[in-house]
N, C-alpha and C positions, 0 to 999 in steps of 0.2 A: 574335083577336088585339088587347089593348086598351093603351095609352099608361098610364104612370103616372101619375098626377094627385097634387100637395102639397097639401095641403089648411091655408086657414091656420092650424089646431091647428099641423101640424106645422111651418108654416113658422115659427111664434114660440115652439115647443120648438126648435126651434132655433138659431134665431135668441137666446133665453132661455143654452141652452150654451156658444154661440159667443162669446157676454158676459159669461161666469162665470172662463172662462181668465184675466185680470188678474188678479180673486182670487185665485187659484188661485196664480200669480205670487209676488204678492204674499206670501201665506203661506209657499211654500216658501224663498222670497228671506229673510223675515226671519227663518228658522229659522240656515239656510245663513249670515247674516251674525252674528248672536248666537254659533254656532258657533264663527265666525274670528274677532270680538271676544277671546273668551275666549282661544282658540290664540295668535293674534299679534295685538296692538293695533298695533303699526306697519303688519303686513301688508293688514289692518284697512282703512286707513285711507288705505293710495293706492292699494289696491279700490276704496275707495266714491270716493276722488277723480277714479278714473279712468272709472270708470260717470257719476260724475257730469258732467262735462267733456262726457261722450260723448251725454250725453244735453240738455244742456245747447247745442250745436252745432246738434241739432233744433229747437231754439226759439229762436235766435240765425239759422239760416239761413232756418227760416218765417219769420220778420219778415223778413228783405231781398226774400224771393220776396214778401211783401204788398206793401213797400215801391217795388218797381220795379215793378209791375204799375202804382200810381198814375201814378207816377212818367214814366211809358211812354206811361199810357192806352193800356196794351194789351190786348188783344182776347181773343186766342186764352185764357192762364188766365181768363179772369173764372167758369166754371165752378166751376176746382182753388180757387179763391179763400177760401172759406167756410171749409174745411177747415186750409186753409195760417193762417188766423187762430184758428182753436179751434188748432193745435201752440203758436202766438209766444206764446197770453196761457199757455199753458202753464208760461215763466218767471216770473211772478209770479200768485200766491202758491207755486206746489207748488215750481218749483224755485226759491224762496228759501225755501222751509222746508226741503225735502231741503240746504240750504245748511247750515244750523242745524248737523248735527254734525261739520261742516268747521268750523269756527267755533272749534268744543270742541275737537278735533283741533290743532288746526293750529300751538300754540307746543310744544307735546310731540311731537308725532310726523311733523306732515308737512316743517315749513321752520323747518329750523335757525338762520337769521337770526334767528329770535325766542327764540333763546335767547340771545345774543349780548350781556351786557351791556352794555357798552359799545365803539360803532360803532368809535371807534378801532383799536380791536386788529383790525377788518380793513375794508381800505381799497376794495374793491371797495361794501362793507356802505357805509361811510360815505361815498361819492361817490353814491351813492343811497338817505341815511337821508330823504331829506326825503317820499319814497312808502314805503321798506321800514322804516316804523317800524311796532309793532302799533295807535294809534292812528289811524293814517294807514288802514288794512288793515284795518280792520273797517267804517269809516266811510266808505270810496269802494266798498268789498262793498255796505254798506244803499244805497248811494245808487246802485247799479249799479241792483240789481233792483227801488227806485225808481220811474227813469227806466222802466226795462222794460214795468215795468207801467203805466205812466200810456200810453204810449205800444200798445203792442200791445191794450192795452183800448176805448183811444179809437176806434184803429180798426175792433176789431169792434163796440163800438155803435155807430157811424153805419153799418157793414156793415148790421147790424140793424135797424137802425131806415131804412135805404133798402127794407128789405123791407113795413115798416110805413107808407110814402109814400102820401097821399093814403086814408089811412081816419083809424079815430077812435083808434086806439092809437098814433099815430104820437103821438112826445113833444119828439123834436130838441133838447135843452135844451142850450146852448152851459153848459160850464165856468166858471170864473172864466176862465182863464190863454186859452181858444179867444172869450172876448171881445174880448181887447186882439191876439191872431193873428188874429181875424176884420178889426176895425177898423184895421188895418193893412195886409189887404190891399185891402181897398178903400177906404180913403181918401189914401195914400201911392200905394200903388199900379196904382188910377184901375180897378181893376178890377173886374168885375163878383160881384154877392154878394147873387143872390137868393133873401131867408129866406120868399118868399112860394109856392116851387116847391121843395116837401119835396124831393123826388127828387134836383134837383141842388142845394140844400144841403147834403146829404150827401157825395155825391159832389165837392164843393168842401172839404167840410172832412177830406176823407178825405185829397184829394192838398195840403191845408197838411200834414197831418201827415206825410204822406210826403216833405216840401219841407223843411224842419227835421229830421224825425228818419231820413233817412238819416244829416246829416251826425253827428249825435249817436250815432247807431249805429258810426259806423267808428270814433269815439275810442273810445263805453264797451265796445266789444266788441275792443278793441285793451287799455285797460285791463282788464278780465276776464281777458284772457289772460293778460299780465304779472303780474297777483295769483298767480292759482293754479295759474297751470302752468308759466311762466319761474321763477318767485319760488321752486321749488324747490332749484332751484340758480342763485342771485344772481347771481353770481359772471357769470354768462352774459350779454354784449351782441347782442344783435339789430336792426335798427332794421324787422326784414322776420316777426317773428314772430305779430305781429298780422294781417298779409296772409295768411300762412301757416293761421292757426287758421279765420282769417274761409272762405281758398277749400275746407279740405275740410270745414267745416261748412255752406260751399251744394253739394256734393257729395253730402252725406250724405241731403241734406233732398229731393234734386229724388230719388232714390232712393225716399226712400220717400213721397213727393207719388209717386209713379209708381205705385209700389205698392196704394200708399191708394186712387187710382184704381182700378186696375185692379177691385180687389175690390169698390169700394162699385159699381162698373157690372154686375161680377159678379153680384151680387145686386139687383141692379133697384133699386137707391140712387139713379141719381146717373146714369140715361140721357142726359143733357146733354154728356156726357164723350163726344168722339169720336179718333177717328184723328190728330186737329188737335194733339190737347192731347198723346197719346201719343208722336209725331213733334217736338212741340217741345222735350218734358224729355229724350227722348233727345238730343238736340242741345245740350241745355245740359248734358246728361252729359259729354258729349266734349269742352264748350269748358273745363268744370272740372274734367276730369282736364290739358289738356294747359295751363290754368293753374295748378293746382295744382305739376306736374309745375315748371314754368319756375320759380316762385317755390322751392321745394325746393332746389333747384339752384343759381340765383341764392342763396339764401343758404349752401346749402355750397360753393361756389366761391370766392364774398367772402370769406367766413372761412377760408378755406383756404388763398388766397391770402396775405388780406394774413397770417398764422401769427401772429396775437397772443394768447397762452397762456391772457388772459381769454377768449377767445372759442373756438380750437379744442379746446378740454378734452370740452367738449362732444362734439361729433363723435367725438373720441380714446375716448372711453368708451362710446360706444356702438357703436364698433370691434372690442372686445376681445368677447375669449369669444363666446361664441353670438350674441348680438347682430349681429355680423355677418351671421349668415347673417336674423337679421332685418331688419338692412339690406337686406338684397340682395332679401329675400321683398319688401318698401313699394315695392322700384324695379323688379320686374319686375310685381304685384301690383296696387300701387296708381295705376301708367300703364301699362307696356306692355300688360299682358292686354287689361284697357277699352280702352284708345286701338285698338289692331291690330280688338278687335271693334265696336270700332261707324265704324268708319272707312264701309263700306259703306251706303247709304241705305237699302235693304229691311231689315236687321235693326232700324231700330229700329221699325219697327213686327210683328217676328216674336218672339213671347211665348215660342217655345220657348229663344230668346236669351238676350231684356231679361231674362226672371227670377231665371235665374241671375247674370245681372249684374250687376241691383242687390241680389241678396243675399251678390255676391261684395264688395259696395259697400260695404255696409252690416259685414264682417267686414273689411275694410280697412283701413276707415275707427275702427276700436275697435283695432287693430293699432297705428293711426298713435297713436293716443292711450296706451297702453301702453309704447309704444320714448320718448313723451315722459316720461314720469313715472317711472316703476320700477325703470331703470339706478340711482337713487340706492340703491335698497335692495339693488339687485338686481345691481349692479357686474359678476356675470361672465355673465351672459347670462338670457331668463328664468326666470320660476320661478311658472308655475304656479297659486294658493292657492283653496280652495272657498269665501273671499269674493271672489273676483273672480266668480265666477259669481250668489254672494248679491245681493252688490249693483248687478248690470243686474238683475236680478230684482223684488227691493226695489222700485228707484227706475223700473224701465220697466214692470213692472205698474201703479204708484201714479198712472202719468200717464196710461196706454195707458187705466186705467178713464175718470181723469179728461177725456180725448179723449174716450171711449165716450159719456160721457155729455155732454158739451157736443154734438157731432155732432148726437146724437140729439131734445136738448129743442129745437133751431131747423133752419129750414128747411139743409136741405146744400149747398143750390147758391144762391147770390144770387139772387132771385125779381125786382127792377126793376133790374139792374146794365145801365145804356145801351149800353155791348158785348156780354151777350149774348147779341142777334141776331146779333152780326159773328160770336160763337164758334159758336152752332148751325150757321150757315147753311155756313160756310165748312170743312164738315168731310171 
């Protein structure tokens, strides 16, 4: 009796077939999107925006995970940092390009306030006219993607340069703003900045970008959520909306990071990942499950208790018709089920439990995005459309294809991260 042996040719064929899935998704998605666009332009616009905000949350959540890795000098997350960097780099230019159709559809099909000729006719719009006007909306949207592009690509640049430290391939070029930041870091704060030590230089630069980046990240994520999602119903007031979107974004990213690590480890591409990484990702998922529930409940409680019409209408609309069932589905599915499941310590390392949980998380986050946007055009309840699936396949397939190309073009795991040894030893 002989064991089956997989030849290199079979491995190559399997890898080729596996990597062709995103291209197939893009083709089917494009066909469905074209059909949806012809059938109902407004429905397509909202379906596309929902899918866009869903995948944008993955890019922003990945950026946050990279930032806290450097800020806290984390050891356990070193093996998974590289593919999180690739996820975050999808923000620019790819999600920036994906935003272009939204920019064209915004005035006619998505944001009613853009059709108001005189802001004085709408008091809720007039008091927010400094932000909710077309020039500001388009200019701010452009600046957001440019900033995310700068931050994500510089973090990945220094990460990849760290892999080349000590070799002839090392470049380590500081761009103009980085010269100023490094000078302030060294001369005014009196902290060491070892330009001669290439590995340390890369670590320093990543931490510098993370230090100012996490502050600007909070402002830009909040602004993006307000401009592109909250402003669909511009009358709505909420000071917690940005945090609410942030909590869901990281929640989704943790699940995606866990699934990606499991797939790469199963294929032998990321052997550095061990139980330590899977356990901490499971623990973070539990933490952000509670955090999301706290933020959402606090927003609901404060708005409902204040009973201000400009705020309560948002929830009143989502309690009408069959949207009430979606509200309960989010309470149970977005919080109660994952919370009770993740309470036990041992399940965080049990694939039979965690794989369904993480798939469930992805579905719940999309439902959350759908719940935020679709009541504007379907006040009586959810109305699934072909364009919903088409937009997910088109944007998702494109991003996965780009991600896989980046993943396999560079070392999948950081080679000279100073904390890598700690991550591997304590598994």
